[in-house]
C-alpha positions as CSV (number, residue, x, y, z in Angstrom):
1,X,0.0,0.0,0.0
2,X,1.1,3.4,-0.8
3,X,0.9,6.3,1.6
4,X,-0.4,9.8,0.9
5,X,3.2,11.1,0.6
6,X,4.2,8.6,-2.1
7,X,1.6,9.7,-4.6
8,X,3.3,13.1,-5.2
9,X,6.1,13.3,-7.7
10,X,9.5,14.3,-6.3
11,X,10.8,17.5,-8.0
12,X,14.5,17.9,-8.5
13,X,16.2,20.6,-6.4
14,X,17.2,23.4,-8.8
15,X,19.8,25.3,-6.7
16,X,23.0,26.5,-8.2
17,X,26.3,25.6,-6.5
18,X,28.1,28.9,-5.9
19,X,31.1,27.5,-4.1
20,X,33.2,27.1,-7.3
21,X,32.3,30.6,-8.3
22,X,33.5,31.9,-4.9
23,X,36.7,30.0,-5.3
24,X,37.4,31.5,-8.7
25,X,36.7,35.0,-7.4
26,X,39.1,34.5,-4.4
27,X,41.9,33.3,-6.7
28,X,41.3,36.3,-9.0
29,X,41.4,38.6,-6.1
30,X,44.7,37.2,-4.9
31,X,46.2,37.5,-8.4
32,X,45.1,41.2,-8.6
33,X,46.5,42.0,-5.2
34,X,49.9,40.4,-5.9
35,X,50.3,42.0,-9.3
36,X,49.2,45.4,-7.9
37,X,52.0,45.4,-5.4
38,X,54.6,44.7,-8.1
39,X,53.2,47.2,-10.5
40,X,53.4,50.1,-8.1
41,X,57.1,49.7,-7.9
42,X,57.5,49.8,-11.6
43,X,55.6,53.0,-12.1
44,X,57.7,56.1,-12.5
45,X,55.9,58.8,-10.6
46,X,56.7,62.4,-11.7
47,X,56.7,64.6,-8.6
48,X,56.0,68.3,-9.3
49,X,59.1,70.5,-9.0
50,X,59.1,74.0,-7.7
51,X,59.4,76.6,-10.4
52,X,61.6,78.9,-8.4
53,X,63.2,78.6,-5.0
54,X,65.1,81.2,-3.0
55,X,67.1,81.1,0.2
56,X,65.5,83.3,2.8
57,X,67.7,84.3,5.7
58,X,65.8,84.2,9.0
59,X,67.5,87.5,10.1
60,X,65.7,89.3,7.3
61,X,62.2,88.6,8.6
62,X,60.2,87.3,11.4
63,X,60.3,83.7,12.5
64,X,57.0,82.2,13.5
65,X,57.2,78.9,15.5
66,X,54.2,76.6,15.1
67,X,53.5,74.3,18.0
68,X,52.0,70.8,18.0
69,X,48.9,72.2,19.7
70,X,48.3,74.8,17.0
71,X,49.6,77.8,19.0
72,X,52.3,80.0,17.5
73,X,55.0,82.1,18.8
74,X,56.3,85.2,17.1
75,X,59.8,86.2,18.2
76,X,59.4,84.2,21.4
77,X,56.0,85.8,22.3
78,X,53.1,83.3,22.4
79,X,50.3,84.2,20.0
80,X,47.1,82.5,19.1
81,X,46.6,81.6,15.4
82,X,43.6,84.0,15.2
83,X,45.6,86.9,16.4
84,X,48.7,86.0,14.3
85,X,47.7,88.2,11.4
86,X,47.4,91.4,13.6
87,X,50.7,90.6,15.3
88,X,52.5,90.3,12.0
89,X,51.0,93.5,10.6
90,X,52.1,95.3,13.8
91,X,55.7,94.1,13.4
92,X,55.9,95.3,9.8
93,X,58.6,92.7,8.8
94,X,58.6,92.0,5.0
95,X,59.5,88.3,5.2
96,X,58.1,85.5,7.4
97,X,59.7,82.1,8.1
98,X,57.3,79.5,9.4
99,X,59.2,77.0,11.5
100,X,57.6,73.7,12.7
101,X,58.6,70.3,13.8
102,X,57.8,67.3,11.5
103,X,55.5,66.1,14.3
104,X,53.2,69.2,14.0
105,X,50.0,68.3,12.1
106,X,49.9,70.0,8.7
107,X,46.6,71.6,9.4
108,X,48.2,73.9,12.0
109,X,51.0,74.9,9.6
110,X,48.4,75.6,6.9
111,X,46.3,77.7,9.2
112,X,49.4,79.8,10.2
113,X,50.4,80.2,6.6
114,X,46.9,81.4,5.7
115,X,47.2,84.0,8.4
116,X,50.6,85.1,7.1
117,X,49.3,85.5,3.6
118,X,46.3,87.4,4.8
119,X,48.6,89.8,6.6
120,X,50.1,90.7,3.2
121,X,53.7,89.9,3.9
122,X,56.3,89.8,1.2
123,X,57.8,86.3,1.1
124,X,56.8,83.2,3.1
125,X,59.4,80.5,3.8
126,X,59.0,77.2,5.6
127,X,61.7,75.6,7.9
128,X,61.8,72.4,9.8
129,X,62.9,72.4,13.4
130,X,64.0,69.5,15.4
């Protein structure tokens, strides 16, 4: 005797096996990553060069030290970045040398350079301090 479940036809399971597809994708990813690391060493990157450079003596202008916390000092006097522009205009020196340590975040140096340019000084030079 047949039961009620045996009268139905058994349909084949129509699912796609994606494991070989995933294996191929992982192998291709590894190939791309390996070749990308070798190809970056072969590229000749052309860095932009400065059109004109001049040596600026620090005695000819004012030296502005930029600290790691963003505060500046003009000729040994601590100055906030917001008041740097007014301080430089009061000094009247034509050239400004921005001196900062390599550990100083670049946003602080850029903010100080913006204030120097807004003050309308002649030349702006950058120097690294230890």
